[in-house]
TORGU-936514 format. One record per residue (C-alpha): x, y, z. Coordinates in steps of 0.2 Angstrom, whole numbers, plus 5000, padded with zeros to 4 digits. Example, Ala and Ser with C-alpha at 12.3 -4.5 7.8 and 13.67 -1.06 7.14 Angstrom:
506249785039
506849955036
END
This chain:
495449415022
497449415022
498349275015
499649275027
499749355044
501449365052
501249385073
502849485079
503949615069
505749565074
507049525064
506349345060
504549425056
505149575045
506349455037
504849325032
503649495030
504949555016
505149405008
503349355005
502949524997
503949464983
502349364978
500649424974
499849394993
498949505005
500349495020
500049585037
501349585050
500549605068
501649685083
501049715102
502049855103
502150035096
503549995082
504549875075
506149795081
505649815099
506349655106
507749535105
508149625088
508749795096
509649725111
510949605104
512749595099
512449635082
513449495074
513549415059
514149245065
515249135053
514248965057
515848855065
514948825084
513248765080
513048575080
513048495062
511348435057
510448585066
509548695060
510548815069
511848765056
511048755042
510448925041
511748995050
513048955035
511748995021
511049165032
512949245032
513149215014
511549315011
511949465021
513049565012
511949594998
510349615007
511149745015
511749835001
510049824994
509349885009
510550025011
510949965029
512649955037
513849815038
515649745039
516449575036
517749605049
517949425052
517949335070
519149275082
518949145096
520349155109
521149015117
522049065133
522348855137
522748705131
521048645135
520448805125
521648755111
520548585110
518948685109
519748795097
520148635084
518348555089
517648715082
518648705067
518148525064
516448555066
516548735056
517248645042
515848505042
514648655041
515348715026
515848875032
517448955022
519049015026
519348945046
520948935051
521948905067
523149035071
524649035084
525049175096
525949265086
524749265070
523249315083
524349465090
524949545074
523049545068
522549625086
524049695094
522949745109
522349595113
523249495129
524749425130
524249275138
523449195123
524049035115
523149035099
521349075092
520249025078
519949135064
518349145054
518649295039
516449275035
516149335053
515349505050
514549665060
512849755056
511549865062
510349745069
508749875070
509249975056
509249785047
507649745054
506649915050
507549925032
506549735028
504949795036
504849975028
505349885012
503949765014
502749885014
503449954998
503049804991
501349814997
501249725014
500449795029
500949815048
499749845060
500749905078
499949905096
499049735091
499349615106
498549445100
497549365114
496649225103
496749135087
495249015083
495248915065
493748845055
494048865036
495349015039
496049075055
495249215065
496549315076
495849415090
496749555096
496649645113
496049805108
494549695099
494949675082
494749495073
495749485058
495549345046
497049255037
497249075028
499049045035
499749115052
501649125056
502149125074
503849245075
503249305093
504949295099
505149275117
503249265117
503249115105
502549005117
501149085122
500749125104
500748935100
499648875114
498348995109
497948855096
498948705094
499548585110
501048635120
502548565113
504148675119
504648805133
505448975129
506649015142
507149195142
509049225143
509649395150
511349465143
512049645150
513249745138
514249915138
514450025124
515950125122
516250295115
517050295098
518750325106
518850155111
518150105094
519950045086
520449965098
520149795090
519549775073
518849585074
517549535083
518449435098
517549305107
518149185121
517949005118
515948965121
515148875134
513348795135
512748985141
513249035125
514549125115
515249205129
515949385132
516549475117
517349625112
516849695095
516949865085
515249915079
514749965063
514650135068
516250145076
516050115094
516549965105
515249835112
515949725125
514649575133
513649485136
513449395153
512149265153
510649215165
509049115164
507749215171
505849205171
505149365167
505149415150
504949595154
506449605164
507849725154
508649775170
510549785171
511349745187
512849795197
513549605198
513249565178
513949735173
515649685185
515449525177
515549565159
517049695163
518149575173
518149435159
518249535147
520049585155
520449405149
520349465132
521149645133
521749755148
521649895137
519849955138
519350105147
517550085154
517650265159
517250315141
515550185145
514250295136
512750165140
512449995147
510849895139
510249725144
509249605130
508249435130
508649285121
507249175118
507949015121
506848855116
506948685128
507248595111
509148695110
508848715092
507648815082
506048785078
505548805060
503748715057
502148685051
501148605067
500648425064
498748465070
498448625064
498648635046
499348825040
500048865057
501848885057
503148915072
504649005068
505349025086
506648995099
507749115089
509349125101
511049155092
511249135079
509549205074
509949375065
511249295056
509949155050
508349255047
508649295029
508749085025
507449055037
506349175028
506649095012
506248905020
504748985028
504149025010
504448835004
503348785020
501948875014
501948824996
502048655003
500548685015
499548724999
499848924998
499848964980
501449084975
501749184960
503149294960
502849484957
503549564941
503649734950
504549704966
505549844972
507149754980
508149904985
507750034998
508750204997
509250315014
510350455015
511850465025
512250635025
514050615030
514550485019
514050615006
515450714996
515450904999
514850924981
513450804986
513150875002
513051054994
511950994980
510650914993
510551075005
510251174990
508851064985
508151035004
508951165018
508351055032
510050955026
511151105031
510451115049
511450985060
510250925076
511450775083
513250835085
513850675092
513250585076
513250725064
511450725059
510450825050
508550875052
508250805034
508850645038
507650635054
506350705042
506450575031
506450445045
504850525051
503950505035
504550305033
503850275051
502350165053
501350315063
501950425077
503850375081
504450385096
506150465102
506950285101
506050245086
506850395078
508550355087
508550175079
508250245062
509650375059
510550375075
510150555083
510350505102
511650375100
513050465102
514250515120
512950635126
511450495122
510350645118
510650765131
510850895117
509850845102
508450755112
507250895115
507450955096
507150795088
505350795101
505150965092
505250905073
504250725078
502850865084
502750985069
503150845055
501650725064
500750885069
500550805087
500750885104
502450895112
501750795127
500950645117
502650595110
503550455121
505350405124
505050215119
503450105123
501750155126
501550265142
503450315143
502950515141
504350625142
503550785146
501750825156
501450985151
502051175153
502851255168
502351445163
END
């Protein structure tokens, strides 16, 4: 019997998971994939939004600003890369300037700190590589960038450190309620819990409808991106937006916390919740539209393209509520942008919803908020030498592009929730994230996983279950 079962291990589910492990509760997080952070949380713009664009009075506005304020301290506690680099929303026409003024006024109402409307000259002084055709911009200094999958994984790891439990490969197929909830999974397990939190992202509608009357729709919205090599990473220092439209915040150009350049996304509503294909039309649109922002992006330095899906709801706002008819069932869904930014504030409010629903909450005296992770290349020469002396694995470089050592990879494996995939280690400590995209280090990482987990090389997958890399020996 669990006190709370969370369905979905993305950034929303993992934020709630960690927040609940601050209390004397038996907490479980269920995930249908073989790892956490496998959906929208691993394929997004990695932006911590300031909060100037959600409509005043919406949940998006409320949680965006509160979440933004929490992010820096949380990332410091969890040893996750974060930078408050600020955002610029560019205007190219007089109509755009009106939009900028409206965003400024809305941001002031939402209590976003430090907003300024800049002239063309002031924008180009901050970002000299931008287009000469700019008329002005909104400057939001509280905007930031983060490692989104590192953040989600860190939340889940810290929750486990504090007594929470995670079950992977547990696709939920049924939910019933008598005095308590009984959750059935595809592999035949039945899990009992007093409260259920639906944080299933793109599948939030399906989980809701297993036990509640239909009350919302989730419409997947695809967005495609370019990741460019680090030689393009200093082209801009701020996150650069064009004026938003009804389809989203538009094409952005932004540095990443690891020094790359990210460009995208486009936006198109689709029906298939597993469609992560990139298209030539979509990528061409991203490339051409980003040219309005700056013509200086060298797309020949693109090292990867990817697509992510956003879980838009037909309510056009976040859904964070206990069901009126099925008490104890809480929906936390419809998490389109700024869902990542809002996640820590949403988690705090979900705890309050549970309290109001009758869940007994007693704070732990021994909660461990700090999480450590060694980033070898950030250490001083003396610290590196001392670490290698204690553990020679840190003296063996595995990923040349990102300078990741064997010691860091072993640490990541030991923190995993089972046998990791190759991409699971990539998300945790970055081997394979560089220019060669794992061409050199991939086989080495696979060998280390095999050795440390005592599993055959043939059993290790690239990403999801069934994505095998090796079929057998040739000789």
